[in-house]
Structures are given as structure tokens and as C-alpha cells.
All heavy atoms as an XYZ file, in Angstrom:
774
protein
N       0.862     -1.174      0.000
C       0.000      0.000      0.000
C       0.906      1.233      0.000
O       1.792      1.371      0.828
C      -0.920     -0.006      1.219
C      -1.813      1.186      1.252
S      -3.101      1.280      2.538
C      -2.781      0.041      3.682
N       0.643      2.138     -0.933
C       1.459      3.343     -1.044
C       0.915      4.449     -0.152
O      -0.164      4.335      0.427
C       1.480      3.817     -2.498
O       0.222      4.365     -2.854
N       1.686      5.535     -0.076
C       1.218      6.673      0.722
C      -0.039      7.279      0.107
O      -0.881      7.818      0.811
C       2.315      7.718      0.859
C       2.707      8.390     -0.432
C       3.786      9.425     -0.199
C       4.195     10.079     -1.507
N       5.227     11.077     -1.312
N      -0.190      7.163     -1.219
C      -1.391      7.683     -1.876
C      -2.612      6.863     -1.487
O      -3.701      7.408     -1.306
C      -1.210      7.711     -3.394
C      -0.062      8.582     -3.817
C       1.048      8.056     -4.434
C      -0.085      9.958     -3.575
C       2.111      8.858     -4.812
C       0.974     10.767     -3.943
C       2.062     10.213     -4.565
O       3.110     11.017     -4.926
N      -2.426      5.562     -1.364
C      -3.527      4.703     -0.920
C      -3.988      5.111      0.481
O      -5.187      5.192      0.752
C      -3.104      3.246     -0.916
S      -2.771      2.557     -2.549
N      -3.031      5.373      1.349
C      -3.385      5.780      2.715
C      -4.122      7.122      2.704
O      -5.089      7.307      3.454
C      -2.127      5.857      3.580
C      -1.536      4.489      3.868
S      -0.147      4.535      5.027
C       1.137      5.193      3.986
N      -3.679      8.049      1.840
C      -4.349      9.348      1.752
C      -5.777      9.182      1.257
O      -6.714      9.784      1.792
C      -3.564     10.286      0.829
C      -2.254     10.746      1.421
S      -1.144     11.584      0.277
C      -2.165     12.821     -0.436
N      -5.962      8.355      0.226
C      -7.299      8.128     -0.321
C      -8.197      7.509      0.737
O      -9.339      7.940      0.920
C      -7.222      7.234     -1.587
C      -8.584      6.691     -1.960
C      -6.620      8.012     -2.740
N      -7.696      6.531      1.447
C      -8.511      5.871      2.479
C      -8.875      6.838      3.607
O      -9.990      6.809      4.112
C      -7.790      4.642      3.008
C      -7.733      3.563      1.951
C      -6.929      2.387      2.374
N      -6.869      1.443      1.266
C      -6.673      0.152      1.416
N      -6.515     -0.365      2.612
N      -6.627     -0.630      0.359
N      -7.925      7.685      3.983
C      -8.223      8.683      5.019
C      -9.298      9.648      4.547
O     -10.222      9.989      5.295
C      -6.964      9.461      5.402
C      -6.007      8.640      6.243
O      -6.429      7.596      6.787
O      -4.827      9.046      6.349
N      -9.197     10.101      3.310
C     -10.202     11.019      2.771
C     -11.577     10.375      2.726
O     -12.582     10.986      3.086
C      -9.793     11.490      1.366
C      -8.667     12.502      1.306
C      -8.189     12.667     -0.132
C      -9.110     13.840      1.862
N     -11.617      9.123      2.272
C     -12.898      8.416      2.178
C     -13.478      8.187      3.577
O     -14.675      8.368      3.794
C     -12.731      7.091      1.415
C     -12.450      7.377     -0.060
C     -13.980      6.219      1.557
C     -12.095      6.161     -0.877
N     -12.626      7.804      4.523
C     -13.110      7.560      5.890
C     -13.613      8.842      6.545
O     -14.614      8.837      7.248
C     -12.002      6.955      6.757
C     -11.688      5.525      6.376
O     -12.531      4.892      5.708
O     -10.591      5.047      6.733
N     -12.903      9.940      6.329
C     -13.247     11.181      7.023
C     -14.412     11.905      6.364
O     -15.337     12.338      7.037
C     -12.022     12.094      7.086
C     -12.238     13.309      7.945
C     -12.294     13.192      9.328
C     -12.401     14.563      7.387
C     -12.500     14.293     10.135
C     -12.614     15.680      8.187
C     -12.650     15.537      9.546
O     -12.863     16.634     10.331
N     -14.369     12.042      5.042
C     -15.395     12.832      4.336
C     -16.469     11.979      3.674
O     -17.567     12.443      3.432
C     -14.755     13.697      3.253
C     -13.864     14.769      3.785
C     -12.491     14.654      3.691
C     -14.387     15.893      4.403
C     -11.659     15.645      4.185
C     -13.566     16.890      4.898
C     -12.201     16.757      4.784
O     -11.381     17.731      5.278
N     -16.151     10.753      3.331
C     -17.055      9.955      2.513
C     -16.916     10.421      1.067
O     -16.433     11.520      0.799
N     -17.319      9.610      0.145
C     -17.198      9.957     -1.273
C     -18.025     11.197     -1.588
O     -17.602     12.073     -2.332
C     -17.637      8.778     -2.163
C     -16.721      7.583     -1.957
C     -17.659      9.169     -3.625
C     -15.295      7.798     -2.353
N     -19.206     11.301     -0.992
C     -20.098     12.425     -1.279
C     -19.549     13.748     -0.754
O     -19.924     14.811     -1.229
C     -21.498     12.174     -0.691
C     -22.233     11.006     -1.310
C     -21.835      9.669     -0.685
O     -21.131      9.651      0.338
O     -22.207      8.635     -1.256
N     -18.658     13.700      0.219
C     -18.106     14.908      0.809
C     -16.928     15.491      0.043
O     -16.489     16.595      0.317
N     -16.413     14.742     -0.921
C     -15.282     15.229     -1.710
C     -15.795     16.029     -2.895
O     -16.850     15.760     -3.438
C     -14.445     14.054     -2.217
C     -13.860     13.143     -1.147
C     -13.176     11.955     -1.795
C     -12.892     13.906     -0.269
N     -15.015     17.027     -3.306
C     -15.421     17.812     -4.460
C     -14.203     18.412     -5.136
O     -13.112     18.429     -4.584
C     -16.405     18.912     -4.076
C     -15.938     19.807     -2.979
C     -17.016     20.779     -2.526
O     -18.189     20.398     -2.408
O     -16.645     21.922     -2.285
N     -14.399     18.860     -6.346
C     -13.367     19.571     -7.092
C     -12.150     18.726     -7.407
O     -12.256     17.567     -7.804
N     -10.983     19.339     -7.222
C      -9.727     18.682     -7.558
C      -9.473     17.456     -6.686
O      -8.894     16.473     -7.152
C      -8.565     19.655     -7.413
C      -8.561     20.757     -8.445
C      -7.400     21.714     -8.257
O      -6.476     21.417     -7.473
O      -7.413     22.765     -8.916
N      -9.926     17.508     -5.451
C      -9.725     16.366     -4.560
C     -10.493     15.160     -5.073
O      -9.958     14.055     -5.137
C     -10.171     16.704     -3.124
O      -9.497     17.890     -2.705
C      -9.862     15.573     -2.169
N     -11.738     15.373     -5.457
C     -12.549     14.273     -5.988
C     -11.931     13.734     -7.267
O     -11.861     12.517     -7.467
C     -13.987     14.737     -6.232
C     -14.938     13.679     -6.782
C     -15.057     12.493     -5.834
C     -16.311     14.284     -7.047
N     -11.454     14.625     -8.149
C     -10.835     14.180     -9.404
C      -9.582     13.356     -9.115
O      -9.346     12.318     -9.747
C     -10.511     15.380    -10.272
N      -8.778     13.810     -8.139
C      -7.561     13.069     -7.795
C      -7.901     11.695     -7.223
O      -7.285     10.692     -7.594
C      -6.728     13.869     -6.798
C      -5.483     13.148     -6.407
C      -4.330     13.039     -7.132
C      -5.288     12.387     -5.215
N      -3.429     12.272     -6.448
C      -3.986     11.857     -5.266
C      -6.075     12.119     -4.107
C      -3.465     11.066     -4.255
C      -5.554     11.335     -3.104
C      -4.267     10.819     -3.184
N      -8.894     11.649     -6.326
C      -9.294     10.365     -5.727
C      -9.830      9.437     -6.808
O      -9.483      8.253     -6.849
C     -10.326     10.588     -4.596
C     -10.951      9.272     -4.159
C      -9.676     11.286     -3.417
N     -10.654      9.948     -7.717
C     -11.177      9.116     -8.806
C     -10.052      8.569     -9.665
O     -10.058      7.398    -10.043
C     -12.133      9.926     -9.685
C     -13.502     10.095     -9.122
C     -14.383     10.833    -10.128
C     -15.784     10.992     -9.656
N     -16.649     11.634    -10.667
N      -9.089      9.418     -9.972
C      -7.956      8.971    -10.783
C      -7.166      7.875    -10.099
O      -6.763      6.887    -10.729
N      -6.935      8.032     -8.811
C      -6.182      7.019     -8.070
C      -6.964      5.713     -7.995
O      -6.406      4.643     -8.216
C      -5.841      7.514     -6.665
C      -5.126      6.468     -5.860
N      -3.789      6.211     -6.022
C      -5.583      5.600     -4.917
C      -3.447      5.222     -5.202
N      -4.522      4.845     -4.513
N      -8.238      5.817     -7.701
C      -9.044      4.602     -7.549
C      -9.178      3.853     -8.873
O      -9.192      2.630     -8.904
C     -10.420      4.941     -6.938
C     -10.217      5.293     -5.465
C     -11.408      3.801     -7.084
C     -11.447      5.720     -4.751
N      -9.230      4.587     -9.981
C      -9.337      3.904    -11.269
C      -8.071      3.124    -11.593
O      -8.113      2.144    -12.330
C      -9.639      4.904    -12.385
O      -8.536      5.766    -12.574
N      -6.930      3.525    -11.006
C      -5.665      2.855    -11.284
C      -5.263      1.852    -10.208
O      -4.377      1.036    -10.431
C      -4.561      3.894    -11.437
N      -5.880      1.894     -9.056
C      -5.455      1.063     -7.920
C      -6.567      0.083     -7.535
O      -7.632      0.497     -7.067
C      -5.093      1.964     -6.743
S      -4.580      1.045     -5.276
N      -6.293     -1.202     -7.690
C      -7.305     -2.220     -7.364
C      -7.563     -2.321     -5.868
O      -8.688     -2.559     -5.440
C      -6.873     -3.586     -7.905
C      -6.934     -3.633     -9.419
O      -7.770     -2.916     -9.998
O      -6.138     -4.384    -10.022
N      -6.521     -2.122     -5.046
C      -6.706     -2.191     -3.597
C      -7.699     -1.130     -3.120
O      -8.587     -1.414     -2.325
C      -5.377     -1.979     -2.879
C      -4.436     -3.144     -2.941
C      -3.171     -2.874     -2.155
O      -3.281     -2.357     -1.028
O      -2.091     -3.178     -2.673
N      -7.515      0.093     -3.622
C      -8.406      1.181     -3.198
C      -9.795      1.028     -3.811
O     -10.785      1.429     -3.210
C      -7.801      2.531     -3.572
S      -6.344      2.918     -2.580
N      -9.855      0.457     -5.007
C     -11.151      0.215     -5.642
C     -11.980     -0.731     -4.790
O     -13.182     -0.547     -4.621
C     -10.927     -0.384     -7.034
C     -12.098     -0.255     -7.972
C     -11.766     -0.843     -9.329
C     -10.714      0.003    -10.008
N     -10.388     -0.471    -11.359
N     -11.339     -1.731     -4.212
C     -12.034     -2.695     -3.354
C     -12.293     -2.147     -1.957
O     -13.101     -2.697     -1.222
C     -11.219     -3.987     -3.248
C     -11.131     -4.695     -4.577
O     -12.037     -4.607     -5.404
N     -10.027     -5.376     -4.797
N     -11.619     -1.064     -1.588
C     -11.779     -0.486     -0.253
C     -13.057      0.334     -0.117
O     -13.562      0.498      0.978
C     -10.567      0.400      0.074
C     -10.658      1.031      1.430
C     -10.412      0.286      2.577
C     -10.998      2.369      1.579
C     -10.500      0.855      3.835
C     -11.087      2.945      2.839
C     -10.838      2.186      3.951
O     -10.922      2.749      5.187
N     -13.583      0.837     -1.223
C     -14.773      1.697     -1.164
C     -15.912      0.906     -0.531
O     -16.253     -0.180     -0.985
C     -15.165      2.203     -2.556
C     -14.021      3.020     -3.139
C     -16.422      3.042     -2.508
C     -14.232      3.445     -4.556
N     -16.533      1.467      0.514
C     -17.447      0.687      1.349
C     -18.775      0.262      0.724
O     -19.204     -0.854      0.911
C     -17.691      1.585      2.556
C     -17.287      2.947      2.151
C     -16.316      2.801      1.030
N     -19.460      1.126      0.005
C     -20.798      0.741     -0.458
C     -20.944      0.906     -1.974
O     -20.143      1.529     -2.635
C     -21.887      1.516      0.281
C     -21.773      3.018      0.081
O     -20.791      3.466     -0.518
O     -22.670      3.739      0.531
N     -21.986      0.310     -2.496
C     -22.215      0.300     -3.945
C     -22.508      1.695     -4.498
O     -22.121      2.021     -5.606
C     -23.374     -0.647     -4.288
C     -23.040     -2.105     -4.060
C     -21.842     -2.563     -4.883
O     -21.734     -2.197     -6.065
O     -20.993     -3.281     -4.317
N     -23.207      2.510     -3.714
C     -23.517      3.873     -4.165
C     -22.225      4.657     -4.400
O     -22.076      5.355     -5.400
C     -24.386      4.580     -3.124
C     -24.768      5.987     -3.501
C     -25.602      6.626     -2.399
C     -25.899      8.072     -2.734
N     -26.553      8.764     -1.636
N     -21.297      4.512     -3.483
C     -20.014      5.201     -3.619
C     -19.216      4.643     -4.788
O     -18.571      5.387     -5.520
C     -19.216      5.082     -2.328
N     -19.257      3.330     -4.989
C     -18.551      2.724     -6.123
C     -19.104      3.258     -7.438
O     -18.355      3.554     -8.361
C     -18.663      1.203     -6.080
C     -17.789      0.579     -5.030
C     -17.865     -0.925     -5.076
C     -17.019     -1.504     -3.956
N     -17.046     -2.942     -3.938
N     -20.433      3.387     -7.514
C     -21.051      3.906     -8.727
C     -20.637      5.362     -8.948
O     -20.330      5.768    -10.061
C     -22.569      3.802     -8.629
C     -23.280      4.251     -9.872
C     -24.788      4.109     -9.754
C     -25.441      4.628    -11.023
N     -26.872      4.667    -10.926
N     -20.603      6.146     -7.875
C     -20.201      7.547     -7.972
C     -18.768      7.669     -8.467
O     -18.449      8.531     -9.276
C     -20.347      8.226     -6.611
C     -19.937      9.696     -6.539
C     -20.895     10.541     -7.384
C     -19.922     10.182     -5.114
N     -17.896      6.796     -8.012
C     -16.491      6.860     -8.406
C     -16.281      6.439     -9.853
O     -15.316      6.850    -10.474
C     -15.643      5.975     -7.488
C     -15.564      6.501     -6.083
S     -15.042      8.220     -5.968
C     -13.368      8.116     -6.491
N     -17.157      5.620    -10.398
C     -16.971      5.168    -11.773
C     -17.679      6.059    -12.782
O     -17.489      5.884    -13.976
C     -17.470      3.720    -11.948
O     -18.848      3.654    -11.567
C     -16.654      2.770    -11.098
N     -18.487      7.005    -12.308
C     -19.150      7.913    -13.242
C     -18.113      8.792    -13.931
O     -17.161      9.254    -13.325
C     -20.147      8.809    -12.506
C     -21.376      8.101    -12.035
C     -22.303      9.023    -11.258
O     -21.963     10.197    -11.073
O     -23.363      8.550    -10.847
N     -18.323      9.009    -15.203
C     -17.403      9.832    -15.973
C     -17.974     11.247    -16.037
O     -19.149     11.446    -16.332
C     -17.237      9.262    -17.406
C     -16.323     10.136    -18.224
C     -16.735      7.838    -17.340
N     -17.110     12.218    -15.735
C     -17.530     13.608    -15.827
C     -17.402     14.065    -17.273
O     -16.299     14.165    -17.812
C     -16.660     14.496    -14.930
C     -16.841     14.164    -13.470
O     -17.942     13.742    -13.103
O     -15.879     14.334    -12.715
N     -18.537     14.325    -17.902
C     -18.538     14.732    -19.294
C     -19.105     16.148    -19.379
O     -20.151     16.440    -18.807
C     -19.406     13.766    -20.136
C     -19.442     14.207    -21.579
C     -18.892     12.347    -20.007
N     -18.393     16.995    -20.088
C     -18.866     18.364    -20.272
C     -19.882     18.415    -21.402
O     -19.725     17.744    -22.415
C     -17.694     19.285    -20.608
C     -16.651     19.484    -19.511
C     -15.503     20.318    -20.056
C     -17.255     20.159    -18.318
N     -20.877     19.242    -21.239
C     -21.849     19.426    -22.300
C     -21.239     20.329    -23.373
O     -20.223     20.982    -23.163
C     -23.127     20.052    -21.748
O     -22.855     21.381    -21.325
N     -21.868     20.357    -24.526
C     -21.385     21.211    -25.615
C     -21.419     22.683    -25.209
O     -20.547     23.453    -25.567
C     -22.222     20.979    -26.873
C     -21.973     19.641    -27.531
C     -20.525     19.463    -27.966
O     -19.940     20.427    -28.519
O     -19.979     18.376    -27.739
N     -22.439     23.048    -24.447
C     -22.553     24.429    -23.974
C     -21.358     24.796    -23.088
O     -20.785     25.879    -23.233
C     -23.864     24.596    -23.211
C     -24.148     25.994    -22.750
C     -25.480     26.058    -22.032
C     -25.752     27.464    -21.523
N     -27.005     27.555    -20.775
N     -20.980     23.884    -22.197
C     -19.835     24.125    -21.328
C     -18.536     24.206    -22.121
O     -17.672     25.034    -21.842
C     -19.721     23.036    -20.266
C     -20.832     23.086    -19.242
O     -21.457     24.158    -19.101
O     -21.091     22.050    -18.600
N     -18.392     23.349    -23.132
C     -17.191     23.377    -23.966
C     -17.074     24.697    -24.712
O     -15.981     25.269    -24.811
C     -17.200     22.223    -24.958
C     -16.969     20.872    -24.310
C     -17.018     19.767    -25.330
C     -16.877     18.403    -24.684
N     -16.967     17.313    -25.656
N     -18.193     25.202    -25.227
C     -18.175     26.481    -25.938
C     -17.830     27.618    -24.987
O     -17.075     28.528    -25.344
C     -19.526     26.746    -26.602
C     -19.781     25.886    -27.810
C     -21.130     26.196    -28.433
C     -21.385     25.282    -29.617
N     -22.685     25.545    -30.233
N     -18.358     27.567    -23.771
C     -18.051     28.592    -22.782
C     -16.564     28.587    -22.432
O     -15.934     29.645    -22.336
C     -18.887     28.378    -21.518
C     -18.639     29.366    -20.380
C     -19.021     30.781    -20.810
C     -19.413     28.952    -19.152
N     -15.995     27.408    -22.273
C     -14.568     27.304    -21.972
C     -13.740     27.873    -23.117
O     -12.760     28.586    -22.900
C     -14.184     25.832    -21.671
C     -14.793     25.412    -20.334
C     -12.673     25.651    -21.656
C     -14.675     23.940    -20.028
N     -14.128     27.599    -24.363
C     -13.413     28.144    -25.514
C     -13.483     29.663    -25.530
O     -12.487     30.342    -25.815
C     -13.975     27.584    -26.818
C     -13.553     26.177    -27.097
C     -14.071     25.700    -28.441
C     -13.640     24.281    -28.725
N     -14.115     23.810    -30.022
N     -14.651     30.219    -25.204
C     -14.797     31.677    -25.182
C     -13.929     32.294    -24.089
O     -13.280     33.312    -24.293
C     -16.259     32.070    -24.967
C     -17.127     31.854    -26.170
C     -18.561     32.263    -25.891
C     -19.454     31.983    -27.078
N     -20.850     32.329    -26.809
N     -13.908     31.675    -22.923
C     -13.101     32.192    -21.817
C     -11.621     32.150    -22.187
O     -10.881     33.106    -21.934
C     -13.384     31.400    -20.524
C     -12.369     31.722    -19.440
C     -14.795     31.673    -20.036
N     -11.190     31.063    -22.803
C      -9.794     30.972    -23.235
C      -9.462     32.042    -24.261
O      -8.398     32.667    -24.185
C      -9.506     29.597    -23.830
C      -9.353     28.513    -22.823
C      -8.986     27.206    -23.475
N      -8.904     26.142    -22.503
C      -8.950     24.867    -22.806
N      -9.088     24.488    -24.061
N      -8.865     23.960    -21.858
N     -10.360     32.255    -25.205
C     -10.136     33.266    -26.235
C     -10.000     34.650    -25.612
O      -9.068     35.398    -25.929
C     -11.280     33.251    -27.254
C     -11.204     34.296    -28.358
C      -9.985     34.048    -29.241
C     -12.471     34.285    -29.185
N     -10.888     34.982    -24.706
C     -10.827     36.284    -24.041
C      -9.533     36.406    -23.242
O      -8.872     37.448    -23.264
C     -12.059     36.493    -23.132
C     -11.886     37.685    -22.224
C     -13.318     36.643    -23.980
N      -9.137     35.344    -22.576
C      -7.897     35.360    -21.799
C      -6.697     35.589    -22.708
O      -5.844     36.430    -22.420
C      -7.742     34.046    -21.034
C      -6.438     33.923    -20.304
C      -6.224     34.635    -19.133
C      -5.430     33.107    -20.782
C      -5.025     34.536    -18.459
C      -4.225     33.002    -20.118
C      -4.022     33.719    -18.951
N      -6.619     34.844    -23.811
C      -5.483     34.994    -24.726
C      -5.472     36.365    -25.380
O      -4.407     36.966    -25.552
C      -5.485     33.895    -25.780
C      -5.210     32.517    -25.212
C      -5.923     31.410    -25.636
C      -4.245     32.320    -24.228
C      -5.683     30.157    -25.112
C      -4.001     31.077    -23.693
C      -4.715     29.994    -24.146
O      -4.469     28.760    -23.620
N      -6.637     36.875    -25.751
C      -6.694     38.216    -26.332
C      -6.268     39.266    -25.308
O      -5.548     40.214    -25.642
C      -8.098     38.510    -26.854
C      -8.510     37.772    -28.121
C      -9.964     38.052    -28.447
C      -7.620     38.156    -29.288
N      -6.695     39.102    -24.080
C      -6.297     40.029    -23.025
C      -4.803     40.005    -22.783
O      -4.160     41.057    -22.664
N      -4.225     38.814    -22.728
C      -2.773     38.705    -22.549
C      -2.037     39.320    -23.732
O      -1.017     39.998    -23.552
C      -2.368     37.245    -22.385
S      -2.873     36.524    -20.819
N      -2.546     39.099    -24.936
C      -1.921     39.679    -26.125
C      -1.996     41.201    -26.076
O      -1.021     41.893    -26.391
C      -2.603     39.176    -27.399
O      -2.498     37.788    -27.485
N      -3.137     41.729    -25.675
C      -3.302     43.173    -25.579
C      -2.322     43.764    -24.576
O      -1.676     44.785    -24.845
C      -4.744     43.522    -25.188
C      -4.961     44.985    -24.973
C      -5.046     45.847    -26.039
C      -5.056     45.489    -23.680
C      -5.233     47.203    -25.848
C      -5.242     46.840    -23.466
C      -5.335     47.701    -24.557
N      -2.193     43.133    -23.431
C      -1.260     43.617    -22.408
C       0.170     43.567    -22.931
O       0.955     44.502    -22.743
C      -1.407     42.805    -21.104
C      -0.279     43.104    -20.129
C      -2.755     43.080    -20.460
N       0.523     42.496    -23.623
C       1.865     42.379    -24.186
C       2.167     43.462    -25.201
O       3.232     44.080    -25.173
N       1.215     43.698    -26.110
C       1.398     44.749    -27.112
C       1.469     46.112    -26.438
O       2.296     46.957    -26.808
C       0.263     44.695    -28.163
C       0.269     45.928    -29.055
C       0.394     43.431    -28.999
N       0.647     46.354    -25.462
C       0.651     47.631    -24.753
C       1.994     47.862    -24.060
O       2.565     48.958    -24.132
C      -0.495     47.670    -23.733
C      -0.567     48.942    -22.956
C      -0.988     50.116    -23.564
C      -0.193     48.972    -21.622
C      -1.046     51.305    -22.856
C      -0.247     50.146    -20.899
C      -0.675     51.320    -21.518
N       2.526     46.840    -23.381
C       3.818     46.974    -22.709
C       4.946     47.202    -23.714
O       5.856     48.001    -23.467
C       4.105     45.739    -21.855
C       3.223     45.557    -20.624
C       3.532     44.238    -19.942
C       3.385     46.707    -19.656
N       4.887     46.533    -24.837
C       5.876     46.744    -25.894
C       5.794     48.171    -26.418
O       6.818     48.840    -26.603
C       5.661     45.736    -27.022
C       6.631     45.806    -28.194
C       8.040     45.476    -27.730
C       6.193     44.856    -29.273
N       4.586     48.661    -26.637
C       4.393     50.027    -27.124
C       4.932     51.042    -26.119
O       5.617     51.996    -26.493
C       2.907     50.268    -27.386
C       2.603     51.652    -27.853
C       2.843     52.174    -29.086
C       2.024     52.686    -27.077
N       2.431     53.468    -29.138
C       1.917     53.828    -27.907
C       1.569     52.771    -25.764
C       1.392     55.023    -27.467
C       1.043     53.962    -25.334
C       0.955     55.074    -26.176
N       4.641     50.832    -24.846
C       5.128     51.738    -23.802
C       6.657     51.741    -23.756
O       7.286     52.799    -23.669
C       4.560     51.346    -22.415
C       3.064     51.598    -22.359
C       5.269     52.074    -21.289
C       2.682     53.048    -22.378
N       7.266     50.563    -23.839
C       8.728     50.507    -23.772
C       9.355     51.169    -24.996
O      10.343     51.908    -24.873
C       9.222     49.076    -23.615
O       8.851     48.305    -24.734
N       8.805     50.966    -26.179
C       9.323     51.629    -27.381
C       9.109     53.134    -27.303
O       9.990     53.918    -27.675
C       8.657     51.055    -28.643
C       9.057     49.641    -29.016
C       8.231     49.164    -30.192
C      10.542     49.549    -29.327
N       7.966     53.550    -26.826
C       7.658     54.977    -26.699
C       8.632     55.652    -25.756
O       9.153     56.730    -26.010
C       6.228     55.136    -26.220
C       5.784     56.555    -26.101
C       5.428     57.383    -27.117
C       5.649     57.288    -24.879
N       5.074     58.602    -26.613
C       5.195     58.564    -25.242
C       5.852     56.981    -23.556
C       4.963     59.562    -24.293
C       5.618     57.966    -22.629
C       5.173     59.248    -22.999
N       8.912     54.986    -24.608
C       9.826     55.583    -23.635
C      11.253     55.639    -24.182
O      11.986     56.589    -23.895
C       9.777     54.834    -22.325
O      10.246     53.508    -22.487
N      11.656     54.654    -24.963
C      13.001     54.656    -25.564
C      13.114     55.785    -26.584
O      14.096     56.531    -26.600
C      13.326     53.290    -26.206
C      13.495     52.246    -25.124
C      14.574     53.386    -27.072
C      13.601     50.821    -25.653
N      12.105     55.932    -27.439
C      12.161     56.950    -28.486
C      12.070     58.360    -27.930
O      12.717     59.276    -28.442
C      11.025     56.725    -29.499
C      11.180     55.453    -30.364
C       9.935     55.274    -31.219
C      12.422     55.508    -31.217
N      11.297     58.578    -26.885
C      11.121     59.913    -26.346
C      12.177     60.306    -25.314
O      12.283     61.473    -24.943
C       9.737     60.086    -25.755
C       8.689     60.203    -26.837
C       7.900     59.208    -27.293
C       8.400     61.359    -27.610
N       7.114     59.650    -28.312
C       7.390     60.989    -28.531
C       8.892     62.655    -27.638
C       6.867     61.873    -29.455
C       8.327     63.535    -28.562
C       7.355     63.141    -29.453
N      12.964     59.334    -24.861
C      13.986     59.658    -23.868
C      15.245     60.250    -24.501
O      16.086     60.778    -23.816
C      14.342     58.432    -23.042
O      14.957     57.453    -23.877
N      15.360     60.151    -25.811
C      16.553     60.682    -26.496
C      16.439     62.130    -26.827
O      15.615     62.823    -27.018
C      16.805     59.889    -27.776
C      17.223     58.477    -27.463
C      17.513     57.747    -28.720
C      17.936     56.322    -28.388
N      18.257     55.572    -29.513
């Protein structure tokens, strides 16, 4: 049993599968899918079913993520161009 197995078991014992969320739940699911010992450790069938469910994003969510990424990249590009413009402006006007 690895240290990750012990961490997963502690999390399951303390919070239960239903009490985990976000990155912790994703990490526990990933570990359990790869570890047979921990897969057999899950206490009840409801929790086993919850751990085997696949999180699938809807098309609406995928489009929203693409829009957020686009806005983020455009914003970063704008800031980069602005900083470049400021540095060139200060170099040209300082002479």
C-alpha cells in the first residue's frame, strides 16, 4: 500500500465519497481507477457507482470554456502589445 492509498482511504473515511469535491474528488477518482486495492476499499455500492461515473462536459460548457480561453489569450496579447508600445515609446522619447 502506497502513501497515496493511505491518503485516499483517510479522505474516504473522514469525508465519505459524497463529501469530496473539485480537484480532490478528481484526484481520488484517478487514483481509484488505477489502484485495485483502493477500488475494493470503497465501502458501499452507491459510492462505487459515484467513483466510476465519468464527468462529461456538455457542448454548452465546452463552448463557454473556448470563449473564456479566447478572451484570456486576447487580453494577454493586448497587455503584451501595450507593454511593448510603452517601452518603445519611452526609448524613443527619452533621447
